[in-house]
N, C-alpha and C positions, 0 to 999 in steps of 0.2 A: 504493500500500500504506500509506503514511504517513497518508493520509486516513481509513483504516480502523483506525488505531491499531497498525499493524505497523511497527516501527522497526528491526528487526534482520533480517539474512539468515537466521538460524536460525529465527526465527518465520515468515518468508516460506516457507522450505522446508517447514516443518511444515504450513502451510496448504495449499500446493500438493500435498503428499503426501496430505493428507486428501481434497481435491477429486478427485485422481487415483484414489484408492482407491474413492471413491464413484461413479466413472464420470462425473464432471461435466466433466472436462477431459482433454485429452491433453497431457502435458508431458514431453518427453524431455530428457535432461541429458548426453548423451555429449560434446557439443561446445558451445562458447559460442553458436554459431549456433542450435543446437537448444534450448538452455536459455533463450534470449531469446524464444522463441515459445511462447505458451500458446494451445492450440486448444480452443475451446468448441463447435465444430460439426464432428463427425466427417465429416458429409456433405460439407463444404467440402474436407476433405482427400481424401476419395475422389474427388470430382469433379476435383480438381486433378491427382491422380496418373493418373486414367483419361484425361486428355488425352494422355498419353504411352503408358501401358500399356493398349493396346486392340487390337482386330483392325483394323489399318489396311488389310488386303487386301480383306476381303469385307464385314464388317458395319458398320464405323465408319470409313470412309475420310474423310480430310481433303481439302480442295480443293487439288490440286496446282497448279492455275493460280494460286491465291492465293500459294503459296510461290514459284512461278516469277516472279511479278510483282515480288516484293521481293528477288529474287536468291538465294532459298534453295531453288530447285527441285532442284539437285544434292544438297543436304544432306538434303532430304526423301526423295529416291530412295535415298540411301545408308542412311538410317535404315530404310526399308522392306526393302531387299534384304540389308543386312549387319548391321542392328541396331546401327549406330554412329551416335550422335547428336552433332552439334556443339553447343557451348555456344550458338552463335548461334541455332540452331533451337529449343533448349529455352527460351531467353529469349523468343523470339517466341511459342511455344506458351503459356508462362506469363505472357504480357503483361509480361515483365520485372519481375514482382513475386515477392518471396520466393524467388528462384532459388537462392541459396546454401542456404536452409533445405531446399528440396526435394531438392537434390543431396546434402546431408548425410544427410537422412532415407533416401533411396533407397540411399545407400552403406552406411549402417549396418544396413539391413534386407536387404542383399544383393540388391537389385533393380537395382543399377548398380555399375559400377567404371570406373576410368580406363582409357582406351585409349591406350597410349603409342606406338603405331605410326603416328601422324599428327603433322604439324608443329603443327597447331592443337589447341586444347583439345577433346578428344572423349571420349565415354563409351560403353561397351558396355552395352546393355540386353538381357540374355539372354532375357527373356520374349518379346521380339520376334523371336527366331531362328526361321527357317523350316525345314521339313523338307527334306532334300536327298535326291534320288534317286541321287546319285553315290556315296553311302557304301556300302561293302560290307556286305551284310546279315549277320545272325548265322547261325551254323551250330551246331546242337546247343546252343543257349542260350549260346554264347560267341562271341568274336570269331573270325571264320573263319580257316582256315589260309591262304587266299589273301591276306587282309589282313596276316597275320603275315609272309608272304613278301615283301610290298610294302614293309615297313619297311626303313630304311637299315641298321640294325645287323644283324650276322651272328647275334647271339644275342639273342632276345627271349623274354619270358615274360609270362604272363597270370594274373590273379586275378579272381574274381567275388564280387560282393556280392549275395546272394540275399534279396530282400524278399518272397518268395512266401508265407511264413507270416504276414506282416503286411500292409502295403500300401505302395505307392510313389506318393505324391501328385504331381499335376501341379505342375510348377514346381520340384520338389526337385532334379532333375538340372540344371536351368538355374542354380539357385543354386550348385550344386557347380562348374559351369563358371565362374561369376562369381568364386568364391573362388580357383580355379586361375589365372585370368587376373590377378587382383589380386596373387596371390603371385608370378607371373611378372613382372609390372610392377615389383614392389618389388625383385626381384633385378636386373632390367634397370637400374633407377635406381642401384642400388648399384654395378653394373659401370661405368656412365657416370661416377659420381663417382670411382671408383678409377682409371679410365683418364685422367680429366681431371687427376689429380694427377701423372701421369707424362708430362712434356713430351716425352720422347724417343720415346714410342710412336708408331709410324707407322700401325699398323693393329691391329685386334683382331676377334675373332669376332663376327659379326652374329647377334643372336638372331632366331630364326624367328618370323614373325607367326603367331598361332594360326589354325587352320582350324576353323570352328565351324558347326554347324547345330543344329537343335532337339534332336536325340538323339545328337549326336556331337561330339567335340572332339579336335583334335590340338594339343597345347600343349607348348611347351618350358618346363617348370615352373621349371627352373633352368638355367644354362648347361650345354649338352650333356646335359640330362636330358629326353628327349622321351617324352611319354606320349600314349596314345590312350584316350579314355573313350567308352563307348557305352552308351546306355540301351535296354533291351528292354522296351517297355511291355506286350507280350503275356505275357511270363513273369516280369515284375517283377524284372529283373536289371539291375545296373550292372556292366559289365566294364571292366577296366583292363588295357591292354597297355603294357609297358615295353620300349622298343626295346633298351636295354642291360641285360641281366640282372644285371650287376654292380651296378646301382643299384636292384635290386629291393627290398631291405630298406628303404632310405630312402624310396623312392617309396610303398611300401605304408604306411609310418609316416605320411607326409604326408597321403595320401588318407584313411586311417582317422581321423586327427585332424580333418580337415575334415568327414567324415561325422558324427562325434560332435558337433562344434560345431553343425552344422545340426540334428541331432536334438535337442540340448539347447535351442538358442536359438530355433528356428523351430517345431519339432514338440512341444515340451514333453516330450521323451524318450518320445514315443509310438510310435516306430518300433523294430522289431526285425529283425535280419538275421543271416544266416550268411555267413561269409567262407570262400571256397575258394581255394586256391592251386594252381598247376600244378606237378606233379612232372615236371621236364624229362626224367627218365630213362624215363618211361612215357607222358607226354603226358596223364595222367589228373589230375583235380582232387581234392584231398583237403581235409578240414576244416582250418581255420586252427589249431585247438588241437592236432590230431594232428601237423601239420607243425611246430609249435613244439616239441612233445615230442621229435620226431625230429631237430630242428635241420636241417630240410630246406634244402638249398642250392637257390637262392641267397637264399631268403627269411630264413633264420635262421642263416646262417653266423656263427660267432663273430667279432665285430668286433674290429678292432685298437683300441688305445688311442685313436689319433687319430680313428678312426671314431666311437667312443663319444662323444668330445668333440663331434664334429660333430653327432651326433644330439641331444645335450643342448642344443647351441646352437639346433638347429632347434626343439626343444620350446619354448624361450623365444621364438623368432621367431614361432612359429605361434600364440602367445597374446599379440598386441600389446595395448598399453594400450587403444586404441580398441575392440578386440574385447571385452575384459573389461568395459569401461564399457557396451558395447552390450547386454549380456545382459538387464539389467532393462528397457532401452528396448525391446528386441524383444518381450518379454513384454507390456509395456504397450500397445505399438502393435498387436500381433496381437489382444489382448483386445478392443480397441475396433473394429478393422477386421474 
């Protein structure tokens, strides 16, 4: 930059912003790793990401014998069957070049999140999730009564997000799963830190590992807060089942916040949906606005003071610094890709 007469960071930022606005470069700034990489060829970026995000099953298989020969056969099989990629296999796929940049990029565009249920460094890549035949199908456009009866809690409740008057793009639901798994991992790490400070603790509750497929997820979002999410591609619905109806208000608040985040940062606020919640006394679904007016239990029961504080804390938690920084980055990235 100095060779071109640019001697200050402010001037450099202005120049990069100009080139970015003209579509000449891709330059993301959410982290130091992203900020230090200036991309002049969008095709290079597409080619690099498509080495991972691709149809590994039918159309674009990689050579499994090649991975087996170097000791990564099991890693490749796990990536194919469970969408869990080890850092080792990602380093090999990317020829050990710019790995931290690609990881940061995919993390901030909700294409990847940490998978904390393995001893080694691993990542969930939700776009690689496969369809599962074992998931209970929908009945009357909602999670079936059979699935509700199979939950561990004695009292569960369901709400639905109806996109039929708009559209539900491919990959949107998988990004929602990614946010949920990341939120779960953050709480898991907090729990580990809290218990590590208590030397006298002999045991504590073990967080359940998420159960995921392309159109379904069972996730312990927070300790003892178990959610089921399911996508209905035919009717353009996303359904949410909460195993403990006493956590319904908080659960709905979290998921709605995530849906708004995805709509804003990924879809440019182009999605519209209606929210329906279950009336436990009748089993029928009513509009969110009507339920709010009627203070329908358990979705809108008047919270205690402590609960209000917890919800305010969640509102702050759900807008982390990196998420706020990522807004402009996602717009720039999606404009070019």
